[in-house]
C-alpha positions as a printed Julia matrix, in Angstrom:
105×3 Matrix{Float64}:
 -15.98  -14.22    9.56
 -13.19  -15.38    7.08
 -15.2   -13.58    4.36
 -15.18  -10.52    6.82
 -11.1   -10.53    7.04
 -10.73  -10.72    3.4
 -13.18   -7.57    2.71
 -11.02   -5.69    5.73
  -7.77   -6.54    3.83
  -8.92   -5.8     0.25
  -9.83   -2.32    2.21
  -6.55   -1.91    3.73
  -4.55   -2.66    0.66
  -4.26    0.94   -0.73
  -2.92    2.35    2.54
  -0.66   -0.51    3.08
   0.75   -0.39   -0.33
   1.46    3.56   -0.13
   3.37    2.57    3.74
   5.56    0.24    1.63
   6.97    3.47   -0.55
   6.68    5.74    2.11
  10.52    5.84    2.83
  11.85    4.04   -0.22
  11.26    3.6    -3.49
  10.11    0.17   -4.67
   9.21   -1.63   -7.66
   6.09   -3.61   -7.57
   7.92   -7.0    -6.9
   9.62   -5.43   -3.72
   6.26   -4.2    -2.79
   4.73   -7.63   -2.92
   7.72   -9.17   -0.88
   7.33   -6.37    1.73
   3.61   -6.98    2.02
   3.95  -10.66    2.13
   6.75  -10.72    4.74
   4.76   -8.34    6.99
   2.22  -10.96    6.81
  -0.12   -9.34    4.32
  -1.38  -11.61    1.54
  -1.38  -10.08   -1.73
  -1.88  -11.27   -5.28
   0.32   -9.82   -8.57
  -3.27   -9.44  -10.29
  -4.65   -7.56   -7.29
  -1.65   -5.35   -6.78
  -0.52   -4.24  -10.41
  -4.07   -2.56  -11.1
  -4.02   -0.88   -7.54
  -0.29    0.42   -8.24
  -1.71    1.74  -11.72
  -4.72    3.55  -10.13
  -2.56    5.42   -7.37
   0.03    6.34  -10.36
  -3.21    7.9   -12.1
  -4.27    9.44   -9.32
  -1.21   11.21   -8.43
  -0.88    9.17   -5.03
   2.72    7.35   -6.21
   5.27    9.02   -8.63
   7.4     6.52  -10.52
  11.04    6.52  -12.06
  12.53    4.08  -14.3
  15.78    2.26  -13.22
  18.1     0.01  -14.84
  17.9    -3.42  -13.42
  20.83   -5.53  -13.24
  18.92   -8.95  -14.38
  16.49   -7.82  -16.75
  14.48   -5.08  -18.33
  14.21   -1.44  -16.59
  12.11   -1.5   -13.46
   9.45    1.37  -12.68
  10.08    2.21   -8.94
   7.53    4.03   -7.26
   7.62    6.26   -4.28
   4.94    8.57   -2.41
   3.76   12.03   -3.93
   2.98   14.82   -1.63
  -0.66   13.93   -2.02
   0.09   10.38   -1.23
   1.95   11.02    2.07
  -1.01   13.43    2.68
  -3.41   10.25    2.08
  -1.56    8.15    3.93
  -1.66   10.38    7.04
  -5.42   11.15    7.06
  -5.68    7.09    6.93
  -3.39    6.43    9.91
  -4.93    9.18   11.89
  -8.46    7.52   10.68
  -7.4     4.31   11.65
  -6.26    5.0    14.99
  -9.43    6.76   15.94
 -11.32    3.32   14.89
  -9.06    1.22   16.87
  -9.63    3.36   20.1
 -13.1     3.42   19.21
 -13.45   -0.17   19.02
 -11.33   -0.71   22.5
 -13.7     1.61   24.33
 -16.89    0.34   22.97
 -18.63   -2.02   25.67
 -16.05   -1.23   28.64
């Protein structure tokens, strides 16, 4: 069962990352903290390649901001395409949840 839950979490990683930057720009460390605070385990080795792919696909855009504690940081936010994809995922997720709840009743 644990392997199936891990596969489900892997499939959920992209939409939950998009959701973390829906209303606020965040850099990678903040995204990881936000996910962990919500109870969603994430590894930096998984997160960074995903963020790069999302940027290449045009789902997030970035801006460099100076950091008070070191080098500049790349802050990410949703693009219009990213916002549309997140909305599509939410609609599909609600459909799946409703179907799961209704099966066998």
